[in-house]
C-alpha positions in Angstrom: -30.4 57.5 -48.3 -26.1 57.5 -47.6 -25.0 59.3 -44.4 -23.0 62.1 -45.2 -19.5 62.0 -43.4 -19.0 64.7 -41.4 -15.9 67.2 -41.6 -14.5 68.6 -38.6 -13.3 72.0 -39.6 -11.7 74.2 -37.3 -12.3 78.2 -37.5 -9.7 80.7 -36.2 -11.1 83.8 -34.8 -8.0 86.1 -35.5 -8.5 89.7 -33.2 -5.8 92.6 -33.7 -6.2 96.0 -32.5 -9.9 95.6 -32.7 -10.5 94.0 -35.8 -11.0 90.7 -36.9 -9.5 88.8 -40.0 -12.1 87.4 -42.6 -11.3 86.0 -45.7 -13.0 85.0 -48.9 -13.2 81.7 -50.3 -11.8 80.8 -53.8 -14.5 80.8 -56.5 -13.7 77.3 -57.3 -14.1 76.2 -53.7 -17.4 74.6 -51.8 -19.7 77.7 -51.1 -16.9 79.9 -53.7 -17.1 83.9 -52.7 -18.5 83.7 -49.9 -16.4 85.4 -46.4 -15.4 83.4 -44.2 -13.2 83.1 -41.1 -10.0 81.2 -41.9 -9.6 77.4 -40.9 -9.9 74.3 -42.3 -10.0 70.5 -41.8 -8.5 68.7 -38.7 -5.9 66.4 -39.3 -5.7 62.8 -37.4 -5.2 63.6 -33.9 -5.0 67.2 -34.6 -6.3 69.6 -31.8 -8.8 72.7 -33.4 -6.5 75.2 -32.0 -3.8 73.7 -33.7 -5.4 73.4 -36.7 -6.6 77.1 -36.7 -3.3 78.3 -36.3 -2.1 76.1 -38.7 -4.7 76.9 -40.9 -4.5 80.7 -40.7 -0.7 80.8 -41.4 -1.0 78.7 -44.6 -4.4 80.6 -45.8 -3.1 84.0 -45.3 0.5 84.2 -43.6 -0.8 85.6 -40.6 0.8 84.2 -37.5 -1.6 83.6 -34.4 -1.8 82.1 -30.8 -4.7 80.1 -29.9 -6.4 81.4 -26.6 -9.6 79.6 -26.1 -12.3 77.5 -27.8 -15.8 78.8 -28.4 -18.9 76.2 -28.5 -18.9 73.8 -31.3 -21.4 74.5 -34.4 -23.3 71.6 -35.8 -24.3 72.3 -39.5 -26.0 70.2 -42.4 -25.5 71.4 -45.9 -27.1 69.4 -48.4 -23.8 67.9 -49.7 -22.2 67.6 -46.6 -22.3 68.0 -42.6 -19.7 70.4 -40.7 -18.6 70.7 -37.3 -17.2 73.7 -36.7 -14.8 74.6 -34.1 -14.3 78.2 -33.2 -10.8 79.3 -31.4 -10.4 82.6 -30.8 -6.5 84.0 -31.6 -4.6 86.5 -30.9 -2.5 88.1 -33.7 1.7 88.1 -33.2 2.8 89.4 -36.8 1.6 89.2 -40.4 -0.5 91.6 -42.4 -2.2 88.9 -44.6 -1.4 87.6 -47.8 -3.5 85.7 -50.8 -1.7 82.2 -50.3 -5.1 80.5 -50.2 -7.8 82.6 -50.7 -9.1 85.4 -52.9 -9.5 88.2 -50.8 -8.8 89.0 -46.7 -9.6 92.0 -44.8 -9.3 93.3 -41.2 -12.6 94.1 -40.1 -14.6 96.2 -37.5 -18.1 95.0 -36.1 -20.3 97.0 -38.7 -17.8 95.9 -41.6 -18.2 91.9 -40.6 -22.2 91.8 -40.5 -22.5 93.4 -43.7 -20.7 90.8 -45.8 -22.3 87.5 -46.9 -21.1 84.5 -44.8 -22.2 81.0 -45.1 -25.5 79.9 -43.3 -23.6 77.8 -40.8 -21.6 81.0 -39.6 -24.7 83.2 -38.7 -25.1 82.9 -35.2 -21.3 83.0 -34.7 -21.1 86.4 -37.0 -24.2 87.7 -35.0 -22.0 86.9 -31.9 -19.0 88.6 -33.2 -21.1 91.7 -34.3 -21.7 92.4 -30.8 -18.2 91.6 -29.7 -17.2 95.0 -27.4 -13.3 93.6 -28.8 -14.4 94.7 -31.9 -14.4 98.3 -33.1 
C-alpha cells in the first residue's frame, strides 16, 4: 500500500459581529459543493496563522488578523490525509467576494450547523455551533 502524503491546511475562523464566515467549494474541487471554513495549504516555512489570513483574503477578499490557534485536526480521507490547523481570526474589512469560492455567507450558530461540511470538520463545527460569540 502506498503511503499518502499529509496535507497541511490552515483554516480561518473569521468572526464578525456575532457571525462566522463560511464558503462553498467550487464543484470541480475535492469535496466540491461542500461548505467549509476558508483556508488552504501551507506554503513552505509559512505559519498556520499567516496561511489562514492569506487564504481568506485570496478566496474572499476579506481582510482578517489571526489571534489564536485551536487544536489541530488529523483526518484520513480515502484519497488523502489532512492536518487542519484552525486559526481564530478577527475581521478587519470586506464583506466578501466570490474570488476562489462558489458562494460565501456570514452565518449564525443555527445557520452554521444546518450546512453540510466535510467529515473532517464535524467536531469543529459542533464546537462552533455552541460558541456564544455567534448569535
